[in-house]
Z-matrix of the N, CA and C atoms (Angstrom, degrees):
N
C 1 1.422
C 2 1.546 1 109.51
N 3 1.301 2 111.81 1 134.85
C 4 1.523 3 117.41 2 179.64
C 5 1.535 4 102.48 3 -109.05
N 6 1.336 5 116.49 4 129.83
C 7 1.447 6 122.61 5 179.42
C 8 1.586 7 108.39 6 -65.47
N 9 1.424 8 110.19 7 158.80
C 10 1.428 9 117.86 8 -178.79
C 11 1.533 10 108.90 9 -61.79
N 12 1.343 11 118.04 10 -36.70
C 13 1.452 12 117.44 11 -178.48
C 14 1.538 13 110.97 12 -70.67
N 15 1.306 14 121.46 13 -35.53
C 16 1.404 15 123.34 14 172.83
C 17 1.510 16 112.76 15 -64.55
N 18 1.380 17 116.14 16 -40.81
C 19 1.467 18 119.96 17 175.02
C 20 1.610 19 107.54 18 -57.34
N 21 1.243 20 118.07 19 -40.57
C 22 1.485 21 122.62 20 -177.68
C 23 1.492 22 108.81 21 -63.86
N 24 1.290 23 115.18 22 -46.04
C 25 1.553 24 121.88 23 177.11
C 26 1.543 25 107.34 24 -57.09
N 27 1.259 26 117.25 25 -56.28
C 28 1.477 27 120.30 26 -177.99
C 29 1.501 28 115.69 27 -60.17
N 30 1.350 29 116.75 28 -36.14
C 31 1.492 30 121.71 29 -179.56
C 32 1.621 31 101.94 30 -69.91
N 33 1.298 32 119.79 31 -42.46
C 34 1.471 33 117.49 32 179.15
C 35 1.452 34 112.83 33 -62.45
N 36 1.310 35 120.32 34 -41.69
C 37 1.441 36 125.10 35 179.09
C 38 1.541 37 110.74 36 -61.24
N 39 1.289 38 115.42 37 -39.61
C 40 1.524 39 122.12 38 -179.81
C 41 1.483 40 110.35 39 -65.37
N 42 1.386 41 113.35 40 -51.40
C 43 1.471 42 116.90 41 177.80
C 44 1.491 43 115.06 42 -58.55
N 45 1.311 44 111.48 43 -45.06
C 46 1.627 45 118.41 44 -178.49
C 47 1.520 46 105.53 45 -63.25
N 48 1.372 47 122.91 46 -48.02
C 49 1.378 48 126.10 47 -175.21
C 50 1.527 49 108.72 48 -57.83
N 51 1.303 50 117.28 49 -53.04
C 52 1.478 51 123.20 50 -178.73
C 53 1.544 52 108.11 51 -54.75
N 54 1.328 53 116.94 52 -43.14
C 55 1.466 54 120.96 53 -176.85
C 56 1.552 55 106.56 54 -68.76
N 57 1.445 56 116.54 55 -48.59
C 58 1.482 57 113.36 56 -174.52
C 59 1.492 58 114.39 57 -67.97
N 60 1.309 59 118.30 58 -23.81
C 61 1.437 60 121.76 59 176.66
C 62 1.526 61 113.64 60 -82.71
N 63 1.303 62 116.37 61 5.91
C 64 1.464 63 124.73 62 178.52
C 65 1.538 64 109.20 63 55.99
N 66 1.346 65 119.12 64 37.74
C 67 1.394 66 124.26 65 -178.97
C 68 1.608 67 113.24 66 -87.88
N 69 1.369 68 112.42 67 -19.53
C 70 1.435 69 118.16 68 179.25
C 71 1.573 70 104.54 69 -161.88
N 72 1.300 71 110.20 70 153.94
C 73 1.504 72 119.13 71 176.73
C 74 1.587 73 108.35 72 -117.59
N 75 1.286 74 114.27 73 114.48
C 76 1.472 75 119.40 74 -174.91
C 77 1.547 76 110.35 75 -85.53
N 78 1.262 77 113.38 76 133.06
C 79 1.519 78 116.89 77 170.25
C 80 1.446 79 107.18 78 -88.46
N 81 1.321 80 119.33 79 -20.61
C 82 1.542 81 118.67 80 -178.23
C 83 1.493 82 103.98 81 -141.63
N 84 1.367 83 117.08 82 95.05
C 85 1.483 84 122.29 83 -176.19
C 86 1.537 85 109.91 84 -66.90
N 87 1.295 86 119.63 85 -34.32
C 88 1.457 87 118.90 86 176.93
C 89 1.536 88 110.22 87 -71.08
N 90 1.253 89 119.32 88 -34.38
C 91 1.517 90 118.69 89 172.12
C 92 1.480 91 110.68 90 -66.92
N 93 1.281 92 121.58 91 -37.03
C 94 1.401 93 121.99 92 177.89
C 95 1.549 94 110.01 93 -65.12
N 96 1.282 95 114.79 94 -38.16
C 97 1.506 96 119.69 95 -179.94
C 98 1.551 97 110.99 96 -66.33
N 99 1.322 98 109.12 97 -41.25
C 100 1.580 99 112.96 98 -178.58
C 101 1.589 100 108.56 99 -68.51
N 102 1.268 101 114.36 100 -39.73
C 103 1.581 102 118.52 101 176.62
C 104 1.488 103 107.37 102 -60.23
N 105 1.232 104 120.40 103 -50.85
C 106 1.464 105 125.46 104 -175.22
C 107 1.569 106 108.72 105 -60.57
N 108 1.307 107 114.64 106 -44.16
C 109 1.473 108 118.52 107 178.64
C 110 1.518 109 111.54 108 -62.34
N 111 1.394 110 115.53 109 -43.32
C 112 1.412 111 125.07 110 -176.85
C 113 1.500 112 109.10 111 -59.70
N 114 1.332 113 116.74 112 -49.15
C 115 1.529 114 121.71 113 -178.69
C 116 1.502 115 108.96 114 -71.49
N 117 1.254 116 121.89 115 -32.43
C 118 1.476 117 121.11 116 173.69
C 119 1.550 118 112.90 117 -65.97
N 120 1.320 119 115.32 118 -42.42
C 121 1.481 120 118.34 119 175.69
C 122 1.429 121 110.81 120 -62.90
N 123 1.356 122 121.05 121 -39.08
C 124 1.481 123 122.56 122 179.64
C 125 1.577 124 108.33 123 -65.98
N 126 1.360 125 117.21 124 -38.11
C 127 1.411 126 115.88 125 179.38
C 128 1.531 127 111.10 126 -66.33
N 129 1.293 128 115.23 127 -44.72
C 130 1.541 129 120.20 128 178.71
C 131 1.538 130 110.36 129 -58.98
N 132 1.338 131 118.85 130 -42.07
C 133 1.420 132 118.82 131 -176.63
C 134 1.587 133 108.06 132 -69.30
N 135 1.282 134 117.73 133 -39.86
C 136 1.455 135 121.23 134 179.94
C 137 1.596 136 110.39 135 -66.02
N 138 1.303 137 116.36 136 -35.88
C 139 1.428 138 121.50 137 179.80
C 140 1.582 139 108.47 138 -70.43
N 141 1.289 140 116.22 139 -39.45
C 142 1.462 141 121.15 140 176.73
C 143 1.490 142 110.80 141 -61.70
N 144 1.329 143 118.15 142 -42.44
C 145 1.503 144 122.92 143 178.76
C 146 1.494 145 112.34 144 -67.01
N 147 1.320 146 115.22 145 -38.13
C 148 1.503 147 120.21 146 175.03
C 149 1.494 148 113.09 147 -63.69
N 150 1.327 149 112.78 148 -45.16
C 151 1.485 150 122.85 149 179.44
C 152 1.502 151 108.86 150 -58.23
N 153 1.351 152 118.72 151 -44.91
C 154 1.556 153 120.41 152 -177.40
C 155 1.533 154 106.95 153 -73.26
N 156 1.239 155 121.70 154 -37.86
C 157 1.469 156 123.59 155 174.73
C 158 1.472 157 112.53 156 -55.82
N 159 1.319 158 116.09 157 -48.27
C 160 1.548 159 123.23 158 179.43
C 161 1.531 160 112.34 159 -61.50
N 162 1.359 161 110.33 160 -40.82
C 163 1.496 162 114.07 161 -175.07
C 164 1.465 163 106.01 162 -74.63
N 165 1.330 164 124.82 163 -36.62
C 166 1.403 165 125.72 164 174.78
C 167 1.517 166 114.65 165 -60.01
N 168 1.377 167 112.17 166 -38.84
C 169 1.437 168 118.41 167 179.43
C 170 1.506 169 111.67 168 -67.96
N 171 1.308 170 120.77 169 -39.17
C 172 1.391 171 124.68 170 174.12
C 173 1.547 172 111.41 171 -62.80
N 174 1.306 173 120.06 172 -45.43
C 175 1.431 174 125.50 173 -177.42
C 176 1.504 175 109.82 174 -63.87
N 177 1.388 176 116.93 175 -27.10
C 178 1.461 177 121.46 176 -173.00
C 179 1.496 178 111.39 177 -81.35
N 180 1.367 179 115.45 178 -9.84
C 181 1.596 180 118.76 179 178.24
C 182 1.447 181 109.42 180 -60.53
N 183 1.199 182 117.98 181 148.11
C 184 1.543 183 126.28 182 176.39
C 185 1.598 184 108.40 183 -58.71
N 186 1.258 185 116.61 184 -48.57
C 187 1.355 186 119.09 185 178.59
C 188 1.462 187 114.78 186 -79.24
N 189 1.308 188 120.71 187 149.70
C 190 1.506 189 122.63 188 -178.49
C 191 1.536 190 107.07 189 -86.04
N 192 1.331 191 113.44 190 108.86
C 193 1.569 192 116.78 191 176.10
C 194 1.477 193 106.38 192 -98.17
N 195 1.327 194 116.01 193 120.87
C 196 1.442 195 122.71 194 -175.60
C 197 1.584 196 110.87 195 -78.59
N 198 1.375 197 115.12 196 123.74
C 199 1.412 198 119.90 197 -175.47
C 200 1.571 199 107.29 198 -58.24
N 201 1.302 200 116.80 199 137.85
C 202 1.490 201 125.21 200 179.69
C 203 1.487 202 112.05 201 92.25
N 204 1.289 203 120.26 202 -11.74
C 205 1.537 204 121.34 203 179.89
C 206 1.533 205 103.05 204 -76.88
N 207 1.361 206 107.64 205 167.90
C 208 1.499 207 116.37 206 -173.03
C 209 1.684 208 105.83 207 -68.18
N 210 1.281 209 112.00 208 -35.87
C 211 1.489 210 115.75 209 179.04
C 212 1.576 211 109.52 210 -63.31
N 213 1.369 212 112.41 211 -45.40
C 214 1.499 213 115.80 212 -178.68
C 215 1.531 214 110.63 213 -60.91
N 216 1.326 215 116.38 214 -45.57
C 217 1.407 216 121.80 215 -177.73
C 218 1.606 217 111.96 216 -63.74
N 219 1.260 218 114.91 217 -38.12
C 220 1.493 219 121.36 218 176.90
C 221 1.487 220 109.78 219 -67.40
N 222 1.319 221 120.22 220 -45.59
C 223 1.409 222 122.09 221 175.64
C 224 1.460 223 115.30 222 -66.25
N 225 1.322 224 117.94 223 -38.55
C 226 1.454 225 123.19 224 176.47
C 227 1.549 226 109.42 225 -58.21
N 228 1.333 227 115.95 226 -48.47
C 229 1.460 228 121.41 227 -175.67
C 230 1.547 229 108.35 228 -62.63
N 231 1.379 230 113.93 229 -47.52
C 232 1.455 231 118.05 230 178.82
C 233 1.521 232 113.84 231 -57.72
N 234 1.322 233 115.61 232 -54.04
C 235 1.520 234 119.78 233 -178.09
C 236 1.538 235 111.06 234 -69.18
N 237 1.325 236 120.79 235 -31.49
C 238 1.405 237 119.75 236 175.44
C 239 1.542 238 112.33 237 -65.23
N 240 1.314 239 115.72 238 -41.42
C 241 1.414 240 122.13 239 178.32
C 242 1.626 241 110.13 240 -62.41
N 243 1.394 242 114.96 241 -42.29
C 244 1.386 243 120.18 242 -179.83
C 245 1.558 244 109.87 243 -60.35
N 246 1.360 245 114.22 244 -45.99
C 247 1.539 246 120.62 245 -178.23
C 248 1.461 247 108.88 246 -67.30
N 249 1.271 248 122.09 247 -44.94
C 250 1.493 249 119.49 248 -179.57
C 251 1.500 250 110.75 249 -62.82
N 252 1.352 251 118.40 250 -40.17
C 253 1.442 252 120.96 251 176.61
C 254 1.591 253 106.21 252 -61.97
N 255 1.269 254 123.09 253 -39.32
C 256 1.409 255 122.41 254 -174.58
C 257 1.549 256 110.32 255 -74.85
N 258 1.337 257 116.46 256 -24.73
C 259 1.472 258 117.44 257 179.30
C 260 1.445 259 110.95 258 -93.13
N 261 1.294 260 120.61 259 -5.13
C 262 1.446 261 122.73 260 178.00
C 263 1.563 262 111.88 261 86.27
């Protein structure tokens, strides 16, 4: 989870970097910041949903896979990739 204040900092860095690299010229910098923050929040929310789905999938296995074990990490990476591919 990324806190709202951290999301604001990241959104500001994104907006400033795009501006500094002359990739875009904003007519409304505050609007660009709000848009970047909104998209970042959507990304974080989706990532949290995927994370919970993957954890539930691992918990549902018949064998007990201990979180943090090599097997758990491998399964998490595999299922996480599957879920991100599924969600686009």
